[in-house]
C-alpha positions in Angstrom: -14.6 -48.6 20.5 -12.8 -52.0 20.8 -11.1 -53.4 17.7 -13.2 -56.6 18.0 -16.3 -54.3 17.4 -14.7 -52.5 14.5 -13.6 -55.6 12.5 -15.5 -58.4 11.1 -12.6 -60.7 11.9 -9.0 -60.6 13.3 -6.6 -63.4 12.3 -2.9 -64.0 12.2 -0.8 -65.8 9.7 0.4 -69.4 9.6 1.9 -70.8 12.9 3.4 -73.7 10.9 4.4 -72.3 7.5 5.0 -74.8 4.8 8.4 -75.4 3.2 9.1 -72.8 0.6 10.0 -73.5 -3.0 12.6 -71.8 -5.3 10.1 -69.6 -7.1 6.4 -69.3 -7.8 3.5 -66.8 -8.2 2.3 -67.6 -4.7 3.8 -65.5 -1.9 4.0 -65.7 1.9 5.1 -62.5 3.7 6.1 -61.8 7.3 6.6 -58.8 9.6 9.8 -57.9 7.8 7.6 -57.0 4.8 5.2 -54.7 6.8 6.2 -51.2 7.6 4.2 -48.1 8.4 1.9 -47.5 5.4 4.1 -49.8 3.3 4.0 -53.5 2.3 7.1 -54.8 0.5 7.6 -58.0 -1.5 11.3 -58.3 -0.6 12.5 -61.8 0.0 9.1 -63.5 0.3 8.7 -67.3 0.9 7.4 -68.8 -2.3 4.7 -71.4 -2.0 3.3 -74.1 -4.2 -0.3 -73.4 -5.4 -1.6 -76.2 -3.1 0.1 -74.8 0.0 -1.0 -71.3 -0.9 -4.6 -72.2 -1.2 -4.4 -74.1 2.2 -2.8 -71.2 4.0 -5.0 -68.5 2.4 -8.1 -70.1 3.9 -6.8 -68.7 7.2 -6.0 -65.2 6.3 -7.9 -64.4 3.2 -6.1 -61.1 2.7 -7.9 -58.6 0.5 -7.7 -55.0 -0.6 -8.6 -52.6 2.3 -7.5 -55.0 5.1 -5.0 -53.7 7.7 -1.9 -55.6 8.5 -0.4 -55.2 11.9 3.0 -56.6 13.0 2.5 -58.6 16.2 5.9 -60.4 16.6 9.3 -58.9 16.8 9.0 -55.2 16.0 5.3 -54.9 17.0 2.9 -52.1 16.1 3.7 -51.4 12.4 0.6 -51.0 10.4 -0.3 -50.8 6.7 -3.3 -51.1 4.4 -3.4 -53.7 1.6 -3.7 -52.0 -1.7 -5.1 -53.3 -5.0 -1.8 -53.2 -6.8 -0.3 -56.0 -4.7 -0.4 -59.6 -5.9 -2.2 -62.3 -3.8 -0.2 -63.3 -0.7 -0.6 -65.0 2.6 1.2 -64.4 5.9 3.2 -65.9 8.7 2.1 -65.6 12.3 4.1 -62.4 12.9 1.4 -60.4 11.2 -2.2 -59.9 12.1 -4.9 -59.3 9.5 -7.7 -57.0 10.5 -10.8 -56.9 8.3 -12.5 -53.6 9.2 -16.2 -53.1 8.8 -16.2 -50.3 6.2 -19.5 -49.0 7.5 -17.9 -48.3 10.8 -14.2 -47.6 10.0 -12.1 -47.3 6.9 -8.9 -49.2 6.6 -6.7 -46.1 6.3 -8.2 -44.6 9.5 -7.7 -47.9 11.3 -4.1 -47.9 10.2 -3.4 -44.4 11.5 -5.3 -45.1 14.8 -3.2 -48.3 15.4 0.0 -46.4 14.8 -1.1 -44.0 17.6 -1.4 -47.0 19.9 2.1 -48.4 19.4 3.2 -47.7 23.0 0.2 -49.6 24.2 0.9 -52.5 21.8 4.6 -52.7 22.9 3.7 -52.6 26.6 1.3 -55.4 26.2 3.7 -57.6 24.3 5.2 -60.7 26.0 8.4 -62.6 25.5 12.2 -62.2 26.2 14.2 -62.9 23.0 11.3 -61.8 20.7 8.3 -59.8 21.9 4.8 -60.6 20.7 1.2 -59.6 21.4 -1.7 -62.0 21.4 -4.7 -61.5 19.1 -6.9 -61.3 22.1 -5.0 -58.3 23.3 -5.2 -56.8 19.9 -9.0 -57.3 19.9 -9.2 -55.3 23.2 -7.4 -52.2 21.9 -9.7 -49.3 22.4 -9.7 -46.7 19.5 -11.6 -43.4 19.0 -14.0 -43.9 16.1 -15.6 -40.7 14.8 -18.1 -40.5 12.0 -17.0 -41.6 8.5 -16.9 -37.9 7.4 -14.5 -36.9 10.2 -12.4 -40.0 9.5 -12.1 -38.9 5.9 -10.9 -35.4 7.0 -8.4 -36.9 9.4 -7.0 -39.3 6.7 -6.6 -36.4 4.2 -4.6 -34.4 6.7 -2.4 -37.4 7.8 -1.8 -38.4 4.2 -0.5 -34.9 3.4 1.8 -35.1 6.4 3.0 -38.6 5.3 3.7 -37.3 1.7 5.8 -34.4 3.1 7.8 -36.8 5.3 8.5 -39.1 2.3 9.7 -36.1 0.2 12.0 -35.0 3.0 13.4 -38.5 3.3 14.3 -38.5 -0.4 16.0 -35.2 0.0 18.0 -36.6 2.9 19.2 -39.5 0.8 20.3 -37.1 -1.9 22.1 -35.0 0.6 23.8 -38.0 2.1 25.2 -39.0 -1.3 26.6 -35.5 -1.7 28.3 -35.7 1.7 29.8 -39.1 0.9 31.3 -37.6 -2.3 32.8 -34.6 -0.5 34.1 -36.9 2.3 36.1 -39.0 -0.2 37.3 -35.8 -2.0 38.7 -34.3 1.2 40.0 -37.4 3.1 40.6 -39.9 0.3 39.9 -43.6 0.4 39.7 -44.6 4.1 41.1 -48.0 3.3 44.0 -47.0 1.1 44.7 -43.8 3.2 46.5 -42.0 0.3 47.3 -39.0 2.5 48.9 -41.1 5.3 46.7 -39.8 8.1 47.2 -41.3 11.6 44.9 -44.3 12.5 43.3 -44.9 15.8 40.5 -47.0 17.3 37.1 -45.3 17.6 36.9 -46.4 21.3 40.2 -44.6 22.0 39.4 -41.2 20.4 35.8 -41.2 21.6 33.8 -42.4 24.6 31.7 -45.2 23.1 28.8 -46.7 25.1 25.4 -48.2 24.6 22.0 -47.9 26.1 20.3 -50.1 28.6 20.3 -53.8 28.2 17.2 -54.2 30.3 13.5 -54.2 29.2 11.8 -51.6 31.3 8.0 -51.5 31.8 6.2 -49.3 29.3 3.4 -46.9 30.2 0.7 -44.8 28.5 2.5 -41.7 29.9 6.1 -41.1 30.9 9.5 -40.3 29.5 10.7 -41.3 26.0 12.9 -44.4 25.5 14.6 -44.1 22.1 15.4 -47.4 20.4 16.7 -48.3 16.9 13.3 -47.7 15.3 13.3 -44.1 16.5 16.6 -43.3 14.7 15.4 -42.9 11.1 15.6 -40.6 8.1 18.7 -38.9 9.5 17.0 -37.7 12.7 15.6 -38.8 16.0 11.9 -39.3 15.8 10.1 -39.2 19.2 6.6 -39.5 17.7 6.1 -43.2 18.6 8.5 -43.6 21.4 7.9 -46.1 24.1 7.4 -44.3 27.5 9.0 -45.3 30.8 8.8 -44.2 34.4 11.1 -41.6 35.9 12.9 -44.2 38.1 13.9 -46.3 35.0 14.7 -43.1 33.1 17.2 -41.9 35.7 18.7 -45.4 36.1 19.3 -45.7 32.4 20.8 -42.2 32.2 23.3 -43.1 34.9 24.9 -45.4 32.4 24.3 -43.6 29.1 23.3 -40.0 29.4 22.8 -38.4 26.0 24.0 -34.8 25.3 23.6 -32.5 22.4 26.4 -33.1 19.9 26.7 -36.9 20.7 26.1 -39.5 18.0 23.6 -42.3 18.4 23.5 -45.2 16.1 21.2 -48.3 15.9 22.9 -51.6 16.9 19.9 -53.9 16.5 17.6 -54.4 13.5 18.7 -51.7 11.1 22.4 -51.4 12.0 24.1 -48.1 11.2 22.3 -44.9 10.2 24.2 -42.6 12.7 22.5 -39.3 13.8 24.0 -36.3 15.6 21.9 -35.3 18.6 20.6 -31.8 17.8 17.5 -31.8 19.9 17.1 -31.4 23.7 18.0 -35.0 24.7 15.2 -35.5 27.3 15.1 -39.2 26.5 16.9 -42.4 27.5 18.3 -45.0 25.0 18.1 -48.7 24.3 19.6 -50.8 21.5 21.6 -47.9 20.2 25.3 -47.0 20.6 26.3 -43.7 22.0 29.4 -41.9 20.8 30.5 -39.0 23.0 33.2 -36.5 22.2 35.6 -35.2 24.9 36.9 -31.7 25.0 40.3 -32.9 23.8 38.9 -35.3 21.1 41.0 -35.5 18.0 37.9 -36.0 15.9 34.7 -34.0 15.3 31.2 -35.4 15.3 30.5 -34.4 11.7 33.6 -36.2 10.5 32.8 -39.4 12.5 29.2 -39.4 11.4 30.3 -39.2 7.7 32.8 -42.0 8.3 30.0 -44.2 9.8 27.9 -43.5 6.8 30.6 -44.4 4.3 31.4 -47.5 2.4 34.3 -48.1 4.8 31.8 -48.6 7.6 29.9 -51.2 5.5 33.1 -53.1 4.8 34.7 -52.8 8.3 31.7 -53.1 10.6 28.6 -54.4 8.9 30.6 -57.5 7.9 30.6 -58.3 11.7 26.8 -58.0 12.0 25.4 -61.1 13.8 22.0 -62.6 14.2 19.3 -64.3 12.2 15.9 -62.6 12.1 17.2 -59.8 14.3 20.5 -58.4 13.1 22.9 -56.7 15.7 26.4 -55.5 16.1 28.3 -55.6 19.4 29.6 -52.6 21.2 33.1 -54.1 21.1 33.1 -54.2 17.3 32.1 -50.6 17.2 34.9 -49.6 19.6 37.4 -51.6 17.6 36.6 -49.7 14.4 39.9 -48.3 13.1 39.5 -44.8 11.8 41.7 -42.2 10.2 42.5 -39.1 12.2 43.0 -36.2 9.7 44.2 -32.7 10.8 41.6 -30.9 12.9 41.6 -27.9 10.5 40.6 -30.2 7.6 37.8 -31.7 9.7 36.5 -28.2 10.5 36.4 -27.4 6.8 34.4 -30.5 6.2 31.9 -29.6 9.0 31.2 -26.1 7.5 
């Protein structure tokens, strides 16, 4: 069933948002506030009551509506809950008002997340991708009975809850690793043990993924981007899919192997992950750090270094961009790192 037949209306936010004010009770959000099954109030635009009332006539966001990001990082979907304050939106977000007799908001959210590859492949633009509302309206979704929808939602909610719990565990583990790193290697800026220093691009082979924007398909081979490197792992669930020709072309430049490190360079910068799954995927917008047989550093050590406060100070200070943050491959290669004895690195890796 097409979305236009599921929803009573489909709108987007303001195309000409009013000037914000210092603070108020009236909020305007954008795509940066909409994540999968989550709506945040971080850094909103504050509006006067008059401007809010004017903009709210367009979107009329209410509990149970589904928000879908349609500019920039497209395809993220979340349901408006009753614990959120009234807000309006910028044009980077679409508001879908589902007909509850046909489809619940949570089912629509999950169904849209399953269509992310389609949404991305139908997005237009060079510097910033976007999908038109008319294309959103034509998205075809499977709509079972309300009883089956309820069963599907319950199962997917349980899975989401488990994922969130695991993500919290990973954060706690990361903090323990950081503490052990400092204990073994000392402050990476002060270098109290007098370890040798070297550029990351010298001790490792540092590359990046494709700079092109290949065509996306409903079926094909996965293209991992920054959004797929999350929670300390590589998530292929909602990967964009590319044809075999593009896949081979990209891998001529940046073939990923088990044991490599990949790290987002655009959007959420940092968050390095060691490749521990069969790397049958290509990469875009992520750096690739490869370790030669004679490397003087181990991947576990380098990943911990890239997760440390030193990385924040030395590299994230060089992050560029306005709405879309990024770091250059050259800055990553120029990162000066300590090279402790291999025996100590091996002890850390245990």
